[in-house]
N, C-alpha and C positions, 0 to 999 in steps of 0.2 A: 455611094446612093445618096442621093442629093433629099433631104427633105425640108420643107418649107412648111411652117406653122404659120396659120394666121390665126392671132390671137388679140381681142381687147386691151390687154395689158397682161403684165406678170407678176400681180400683186396678188395677196392673201394664199389661199389654200394651192389655186392653180399654179401662180407660181412656186411654189413650195414644194409641188408634187414634179414640176418640170426641173426644177434644181437637182432632186432627188434622183429623178431617173437618167439626168442627162449624164450625172458622174457615174451612171452602170451603163450605159450604150458603148458598145464598141467603137473604134476608131471608122469603119466603115459608115457608121450612120453621119453623115454631114449635115446638120442641123442648123438652117437660120430662123431666126422668128421674124415676123413683120408684127408691128406694133400699130393698132389702129389710134393711139391716144398717147399720148404724153405720159411716159411711168410716173408716178409719183413716189412710189416705194420701190428702189432699185436694189435692195438686199438680196433679192433671189435672181434677178439679171444679171449681177455680177458675178453669181456662183455660175449660171451658166456660160458667162463669158469665159470664165475660170476655168471650164472642162473642153473650152473650144467651142463652144456657141457662137454664133455670129445672131447680133441683135439689131435690127433695124425699127427707126419708129417711120412710117409709112408717111411722106408728103402729100400724097394722091394715089387716086385708085391707079393711075396707069402703072406708077412702081410696082404694086400688089401683081398686077397682072404680070409685066416683067417678069417679076421674080418668079411666078409659079409656071412662065414658059421655060426658065432656066430648070425648073426641080423635077425630080423622078416623080414624087409624091408630093401631095398639097393637103394639109390636114390643118381642120379647121377645128378651134378650140371653143365646143360651144357651149353659151349661156345666153340669157337675153338681154343683150348687151345692146344699147340703140347703133351705135358703130357697125358693130357683128352685120346686124341684117341689112344694112348702109351698103357695106361690102358684098353680102352674097348678091342683093338684090341690081347693084348698078356696076359692079365691077364686069370688065371687059375679061372674062377667066377663059383661058385657051382650053381645048382638050387636055383633058389631065386626068392624073390616078388621084383621085379624092379619096380622104376620111375623114369625118366627123368623129371627135371624142368630146362626148355631153357630160358636163358638169352640173347637169340639173336632172333631176332624176324624171320629168315629164310625167309624171304620175297625179299631179296636181299643178295650178297655174304656179309659175310659168310652164306651159305646155309644148311640147317638141312637135311640130308639125309632121303627121306621117308622111307626107312629100318629100320631106328632106332625107328621109331614112331610104327612101325610094331612089332619088336621084345620086347619092355617094354614093363612091367605089365601095365604102365600109361605113358601115355605123356602129361605134364604140361608145356603150354606156359605164359609168364608173360604179355601178351597184347591179347587181342579181335583181335588186328590185324591181328596175326600169324592166326587167323582162315579161311582169305581169299585166304590161299592155296590152288589151286586145289584137291591136293593129300590129305587134312588133311582129308575130308570126308569118305574115304574109300581105305587107302594105301594098297594092297596086299587082300583087301575085309575085311581090318579089321574094326568092326562094330565103328561106331562115339561116343560113350560112353567112348570108352579110353583115350578121350581128354579132357582137362580141361583147365581153363584158372583162376591162382591164382597168383592175383597183387604183385611184388615185391617193388615196392616201395610207401613210406609214406610220410606222413608231418610230422611236428616237434611237437607234443603231449604238449598240455598245453601251447603253444607259445600264447603270445597276439597276436591279430591282425593288422597289420599295421594301426596307427593310420592316418586317414585323414589328410593331411597337406592343407587345403583349404586356398588360399591367397597368396601358396608359392610355388615356383617355382617346379614342379615334375621335378621327377630323374628317369631315365629309367635304367635299370640293365641287365647283361648277368651274367651268372656264370653255368661253365660247361667246355667242352671242347674246348679252344681257339686253335682249328687247323682246316683247313680246310679239314681235312677227317672227321670232323663232322659240323662242323660251316658252316651257307652259306655265302659265300661270299658278296652276297647282304647286309649285314646286314650294311656293311659301308656305301654302298649306298644310301641305305634307310634313314641311320643317317644323309649321307652328304645333302640328297635333303629336309629335313624337313626345313620349315621354321620359320623364328625368332633363337633367342638363349636363351630363357627362361626357360633352361632344362640344365641337365647334366647327360652324358652316365657314367656307370662305369661299366667296362668289369674284371671279375673276374675269376681267373684262369691262369696259365701259359701258356702265350702264343707266339705261333711259332712266327720263324722268318717270315714266308711268312705274317701271317696276323699283325705284326709289320708295316711290308712292305706298305701293302693295307692299312693299316691307315692312316701311314705315306703320302698317295698319296693322300688324300682326301684334296677335296678344305678346308674343314673344318677341319684340324687333333685336331682341338682345344679341338671340341667335346667330343673327346673321352679320359677318363681317366684310363687305365690300372692298376689296385690294385692289380695283383698280385695273387697268390694264398692264400687262406684264411683256418685256423682250425675250424673257425667258421660261417658256414654259415648262420645261422641264423641271427646274428650280421651285417654281412655283406648286405642281404638282407634289415634288418629292416630299412635301410637308403630309400629305392626305393619305388616308385610308381609304377611301371610297370614296367614288365618282359618281355625285346623283345627275343625270342627264337628260331630264325629261324635254321633249320638245315639242311643238304643236303637230296635230296629226297630220296635217298638209303641207306641213313643212317642203321646201324643194332640196334638201341638200343631196347627197349624196354617200360620200368616202366617210364624212365626219372626222375630220384629222384630229380633232380635240377627243373625241371617245376613243378611236385607235392608238393615240399617244398617251391618254391615261391608261390603256392596256398592257400595253410594252413597258410603263414602269412597275406595273403589277398593282394598279389599284384597283379594286373590284367595282365595277361600272352596275349600278342600276338605271335603267332607261325605261323609256315609255315605246309599248308596241306598234311602232311606227312603222313600215317596211324596210325604209333605208337601215334603222337601227338593229333590225330584225335579222337582216342579212350579214351584219357582224357580229352579234352575239349570238353564242350555242346558251340558249336560256338554261341556267342550272349549270351551266360548266365552266363557261367562261365570262358571266354576268347572268344579271337578275332582269326580266323584260315583264313589267308592269303595265296593266290594263285599268286602272281606276286608281284614284287618290287611296283609298285605304288599303290598295296592295302595296303601293310605293310606303307605305306607313311600315306594313306588316312587315316588307324585305329590308327596309333600313333598319328597323326594329331589331330583326332578328342577327343582320350583320353588326349592328351594333353589338349584341351580346355575346355574338359568337366569333372571338379572335381565330378558331381555329377552320371554320369555314370560310371565313374573309382570305385566310392562307393560302388554301387547297382552289380557290375560284384566281386568285393571285398567280399563284402559278402557272397555271390553266391559260388564263388571257394573256401573259408573258410569252409562253410556247405557242400559242394561236397564231398571235403578232410574228413573231419570229420566223414561224414556218411558213407562212401564205401570205400577210403581207407586208413585202418586200420591194425596195425600189427594183433590185435585180428582178425578182419574177415580172414585174410589169414591163421591164426592159427587152426581156428575153420573148414576152408576149405581143410586143408591137413589134421586135423586129422579124418576129413570126408572120407577123399578119402584112409588115411592109414588103416581104420577101416574095410571098403569095400574091399581094398585087401586082407586083411587080411584071409577073407573067402573064398580064391581062392587057389590053389596049388601052389607049386614054380616049375619054369620052367626052363630050360636051353636057353639061350638070345645068339645069335649067331652075335655076334656085330663084329667080326671081317669080318664075311661072306658080311657085308654091308659097312665097310669101310676099307678094305684091309689089306695087311700086312706090307708094307713099310710106311718110314715117310713121300715118295713121294704121295704114294697113300691116306695118310690121308688128306694130304693138298687139296689136288685132289679136296677129298670127301667135302670140304669148299666149294668149286669155281664151281662145275658141278654136275649135275645129271648122273645117270648112261647111259650110251649110247653117252652123250654127248662127244662134243669134246671142247678142253680148250687151248684157243689160248693165248700163253704169251704176257704179256702186253711189253712196251718198257721198258727194267729195266733200272732204274737209279741208278748211280754210289753210292756206300755208302749207301743202301737204309738200313733206320734204324730197327731195329728188333723189330716193333711195334706188338701188339697183332694182333696173327694168322698170319701173313704174310707169307711170304717165307723165309725172311730174320730171323723171329723166329726159323722155324722149324727146319733152316741150323744152326742157333746158339745151338738151345738143342739137334740135334740131330749132331753134327759137326764131319765130317768125313764119313757120312753116304751114301754108293754109288750110293743112289737110288735118289738122291735130284739133281746133277748135271744136268741131263736129262730136270729137268723143267726149264734150265736158256736158254736152245737153243732156236733161233729164230724160233719155228715151232710149230706147233698144236700137242698135245698129245692127243690120246685117252682115252677116259676113259671107258675101258668096264665091263663088268659085272663084280662081285664080284667073287672071287677066293677062292678056298677051304683053309682051314688052315693048316700051314704047323707046324706041331708037334714042331718043335725043336723051335719054337718060343712063342711056348704055356707059359714056364716058363721063359721066359728072366727077367732080372732083368732091373732095371733104368740103 
């Protein structure tokens, strides 16, 4: 069984997930990964190759189409990356058995176009939270069995549980995106308002300037220690007792690797009540879910005072991850899905009819649904080209004539999909 994975790259959480799953797949699954841009981080790529996977950096869209013709199943690793949208719209894919595995929830921007769910042979979410989207039940009349959820976040296999430190001052940790794009700014208010000082707080990750400024403005800035990025998150988290992980309500994440890894080590998590986190945490059993700053403070204060409670939830969290969130389980679920899909005929997928023809169309496809109007935000000068932003699309497609109109301060109508232009089918990168 030959599986072709089409992915923008294999860095970050997506690369980590594939490295773990590849090691758990049987030899019958022959995997080829075609990357749409040169990899910057080769750690997970090399782990995939060590387990027998083949990794190719695409030279053009014709090469991707040729690889698809040689595959039994083509799987797209989906998130709002400009190159992936270009590939979906402009590659002359053959009739194929296709799967899309989404690494964004689709609950907030970036959105997932319902048409993509209908065109793919199977659409797989990486969080149960995504099943709450109203159009998942039957986009364009498609039956629900087309959809499934397969986890992409795993704990540290075989790592010892964090030993309870009774009689010692507890430690609170945060590890992940230290940027208010994802991190909830209430993190610092909650820490500032905790009673007493018999604890320490470590923040792991590259801290954004706005985050540093907010911490410095605290009444008790000395409570926070910024530890920077770490190549060994297991060692970093092994110092902590509580994992305080409040994220913005509209964040796009799904598996939340840092949260699951912390749980696997036995840290007691406190999270904000967002859909993705609620899909991972069993409130009061494997962690605690807060819905306000006051509730965060109350939960943290309780855990700081009650080591027996931390120990009970810690054990539950370790057991839950070990029994339910493993690469072996995800590999088995994908094998079942692929084997079922092999019994179905190949078909042509009109992805271009869903996402449009131009880079501007592709960006808008991440922002609103067909028929809606996109209202440009107040643009910031020197906006960084972070993942999936308009600046990212502008950097990738420098000089494109369709993108400047999106910078104008007026609404842009997002119409129904237009028919493809033949001359664009065989465009190269």
